[in-house]
N, C-alpha and C positions, 0 to 999 in steps of 0.2 A: 461699433457705433462711435461717432464723434462725440467726445466729451465737450461739455460747455467750457468756453474759455475761462481760465482762471484770472487772477489778478494780472495787470499788465507786466511785461517783462521788467525786471529790476536791473539796476546798474551796479557796477563796482563789485564784481565777483572775483575772488582770488582764493581758490582751493586747489589742492593737489589733483591733477588730472589722471583719470584712469585710461582714457582713450580719446583720440581726436580724429577728425576727418577734415581734409582741406576743402575750401569752397571751390566750386567749379568756375565761378566768374571773377571773383575778387582775389587776386594774388596776395599771399601772406595773411589770409583770414581763415579762421578755423571754427568748426563746431567741436565741442568736447563734452565729456561726462566727468564730473568730479567724483571724489571718493564718497560723497554723501548722496549721489544720484541726481545732482543738478545738471541740466543741459545748458551749456553756456556757448556764447558766440563772441568772437573778437580776435585780436591780433595774436601773433606768436608770443609776444611778451607784452605786459601791460594789463590794463583793466579790461575785463570782459563782462558782458551783461548776461544775467540769467534769463533764459527764455522759457524754461519749464522746470518743475520739480518732479522728478520721477524716481523716488527712492526704491521702487520695486525692481529697478535695474540692478541694484547692488545688494539688496537685502538677502542675506543668506547665499550670495553668489560671489565668489572671488576669482572667477575665471576671466577670460578675455571678452571684451566688448567690441562689436563692430559698429562703425559710424559711417553713414552714407549721407552726402550732402547734395542737394539740388535746390539752391536758393529759390524761394524762402523756406524750403522744407529740409528737415534733417530726420533721419531714421536711425535709431540706436537699438541693437539687439544683443542679447547674451549669446556669444558664439556657440557655446555648448550647453545652453539652457533653453528655456521655453518662453521667455518674456522679452518684449521689446516695446518701443513707443515711436510713434510718428508725431513730429512737432511742427506746427506752423510758427516759424520764428517771428512773424509779424504780429500775430494775434495772441500767441501763447496757447492756442487750442491744441489738444492732443488726441491721438487715437491709440488705444492699446493694441499691441500686436502679440499674438500668441501662436504657438504651434503645438501639436499633440506630441506626447512623449513616446517615441518609438526609436530607439538607438540615437536619441538626440545627443547623448554624451560623446558620440564619435562622429557626428555629422554636423557641419556648420549650419547655423540658422541662415537660410537663404534670404537675402534682402538686397535691393538695388533700385535705382531710379532709371526709367527708360522714357522714350519719347514716342508719341503716336499722334498723327494728325495735328501737329503743332502744340500738343499738350504734354506736360510732364506727368507720368504715371508712376506709382509705386508698385514694385513686385515684391511680395513677401510670402514666405513659406507658411502654410497653415496646417499641413500634415506631412508625414515623411515623404509621400509621393505626390504632393500637391503644392503648386504655386498658385497664387491669386494675384490679380491686378486690381488696384484701387485708384480712384481719383483722390489725390491727397488734399484737394481743395474742399471736398465735401465728405470724404470717407466712404463714398459709394463703391460697392463691390462691382467690378466690371466683368468678372469672369464667373458668374453663377452657373453651376452645372451639377448634375447628379453623377457620383462616382460609385461604381459597384462592381463586384466580382462574384460569380456563382459557379460552383463546380457542376458540370453537366455530365461528366463521365469519370468513373474511377480509373486509376491506373492499374495495369496488370502486366504480367509477363506472357509474351507470345509463346507459341509452340517451340520455337528455337531458342527460348530463354531470353530473348530481347525484351528490355524494359520498355513498356509503352506508358508514356506519361499521362496523367489525368488531363482532361479537357475542361476549359473554363470559358464561361461567357462573360465578357468584360464590357462595361459601359464607361467610356472616358477614363479608363483605369490603366496605369502603366506601373509595372514593378520596377521602381527606380527610387533610390534614396537621393533626394536633392541635397546639395551642399553649397559651397561658395559659388557665387554668381560673378560672371565677367560680362561687361557690357561694351558694345562697339562705340566708337567715338561719337556717332550721331545718336546713339541711344535706340536704334531701330533693330538691333539684334542682341542676343544674349546667349551665354553658355552656362550650363549647370555642371559643376565639377564633382560629380557624385559617383554612385556605385549601385550594384545589384548584388543579390545573393549569388555566389556562395562564399566569400564575396568576390566580386570582380569590378574594378574601377573602370569607368569610362565617362566621357563627356557627352552631354546632349546639347544640341544647338537649336535655337528657335529664332524666328523673326517676331518682332512685337505684333505685327499685323496678323501673322499666322496664329500666334498664341491666343489672341483675342477671339478667334473663330474656331480653333481646333484644340486649344489647351495643350496638355502634355502630348496628346497623340499627333500634334502637328510637328513634333521635333524630329531632328535627324540624330542618329547615333553616330558619333565621330569615331573613326578607326584610330584609336590611340595606343593599341597593344599594351594595355596596362598589365602589371604583374599581379594584381589582385587587391592589395591593400592601399594603394597609393592614390586615393582620391584627394582632391584639393592639390593636385600636382601643379607644377609651374605651367601657367596658361595665360594668354593675353590676346586681345584683338590688335591687329596692325592696320586695320581699315574697317569699313562698314560691313564688309562681307567676308573678310579673311581673318582667321585666328590661328594662333600658334600654340602647340603643346610640346613640352619636353618629354621625350620617351625614356623608358627604363632601359637598362642593359638587357640584351637578349639572354635567355636561358641557354647555357652551353649545349643542352640536349637538343634544343631547337636548331642551333647553329650546325650541329653535327648531322642533322637530318635534312638540311636544306642547302641549296646552292646560295651564292651571294644574292641577297635580296634586301631592298630598302627597308622592308618590314622587320629585318633581323640584324640590324647593325649591332656589332658587339659592344660599342661604347656609348650608346644613346645618341639621340639626334634631336633636331627641331623639326617638327612636322607641321606644314602649312595646309590648312583646310579651308575651302571656300563654300560659303552658303549660297545655294542657287535659289534666288527669289522668284525665278520665272516658272518653276515647275513644282507642283504639289509634292509633298513628302511621299516617297515610295514609288513614284513614277520614273524619276531619273535614276535613283539609287535603289538597288535591290533591298527590299525590306526596310527602307528608310535609312540606309547606311550612307554616311558621308566619308568619302575616301580622300586621302591626301592628294593635293595637286602637285606638291613637291616636298622633298625631305632633304635636309642638309646636315652633315656632321657638325658637332660642336665640341671642341676639345676642353672647354672650361667647365663643363657640367660636373657636378659632384653627386656621389651616390652613397647610399647606405645599403650594403649588399648590392642588389641589382636596382633598387628603387632610386630614381632621380630625386634630389632634394633641392631646396631653394625656392626663390620667387622669381617670376618673370613679369616684366612690365614693358610697355611701349612708350618711348619718349616722343610725343607729338611735336616737340620743338626741334628735334634733330633727325627724326626718322630712324633712330637706333632702338634695338631691343636692349633691355637692361636685365641682366641675370645676377641675382644676389644669393650668395651662399655663405657658409662659414669662412670661406677664403677671400671674401670681399665682393665688390660690385664690378661687373664687367659690362662695358658697352659693346654691343655686337652689331655688325652689319646684318642685312637680311640674308646673307649667305652663311651665317653662323660664325663668322670670324671675329675674334676679339680685337677691338680697335682702341680701347682705353680701359684703365683699371684703377680702382681705389680700394685700398685694403682696410680703410676705416669705416666702411659701410658694410655691415655683415648681417647675416641671419643666424639666429641661434637655432641650430638644428638638433639640439639634444632633447629627447623626449617626444611624446606623441603630438602634443599640441604646440609645435614650434611655429606653425604658420601664424603670422601676425601676432606675435606675443605683445603684451601690453606695452613693453618698452622697445619693441622692434621698429624697424624702418618701414614706412609706407612711401608711396611715390604718387605725386600729383602729375598725371600724364599731360594735362593741359598746360601746366606751368613749368615742367621740367625740374621739379624740386623734390628731394627726399625730406621727410619730416618724421618726428616721433616725439611723444611726450617725455619729459624728464620724470622718471619714477619717484623722485624725491622732492619735487617742487611743482610749481604751476607753470613752468616754462616749456615751450615747444621748441625743439631744436630743428633748424632747417639747414640743408646743405645741397649743393648742386650735384647733378649726376656726373659720372666720369665722361670726359669728352676728349677726342683726339687733339 
């Protein structure tokens, strides 16, 4: 429910920043969250105004925060927590965002802004396997539905010892843990970078229009050949219908059992997948699968054991992919070849929650700029992407 607007946004806010997000429309302008939970708006350096007070974001929580901006709205969530807030920066009105606690400590709180029929909509996770869409102007839920699962037959072993799984009756129910969201440049498609038991990571792709009518069951399962635990893997859109995922190294046993195959590249690759908007899920692709339209090798990918590390973005100002790891930032052409490098832009890949650390680099695709908050001050550092 939409809270009543509080007092008008105040001016001259200067506190240490926990997390920031770049404005979509206004270059050099940011929404941020301070150490005491104030949501602020303003330039990279200088005076910012407080647009909302949300101490629940930081009370008892010292992990990463995610900030999404689509003027005049900003959404902030605890990445590995249960709490978030949607703020109308013009009025100061807020909507509390929450998700249920089922493996939330290892799954990112899904949140993003999308576009549909000329309107900006908020996508936010409300349960481990459920995304919802809201009208940020009113707080109206646009995706009401019943979700249920019921066992209709027990599992058993056949006469030959084969295990026969239980059968379930599902209503709008998908066994999938949502995690980080990636949105196409127009906002009309999105990917969830999540996982399923036991575990197995994979990406699900949706169109905004399809989700509003079919919810989770409208999605395509992307063929990303994950190694199991590598959800929130490097992934980005490079157009309204095409997204790219970085793949893991192939298991040596798989390589020994198969001839040369694009699905089993020994050193990892970039896999391009296209969302087909013309055909309902499951009719063009067997069982709703979305297969790669092409795959290219990439020599600069970094790995921990077999799992690819780092972050992947698309620079709309140059048409290059940007891959960031502990060895620096590489600009890549769409054939996976490195065309430029900067060693002073890195991702801290130590530990489980290295994706988007509080002091790590983010990238504003529309403006071609890397940015991050200074962990010891109220300053936001900005720098350009590597370019040939």
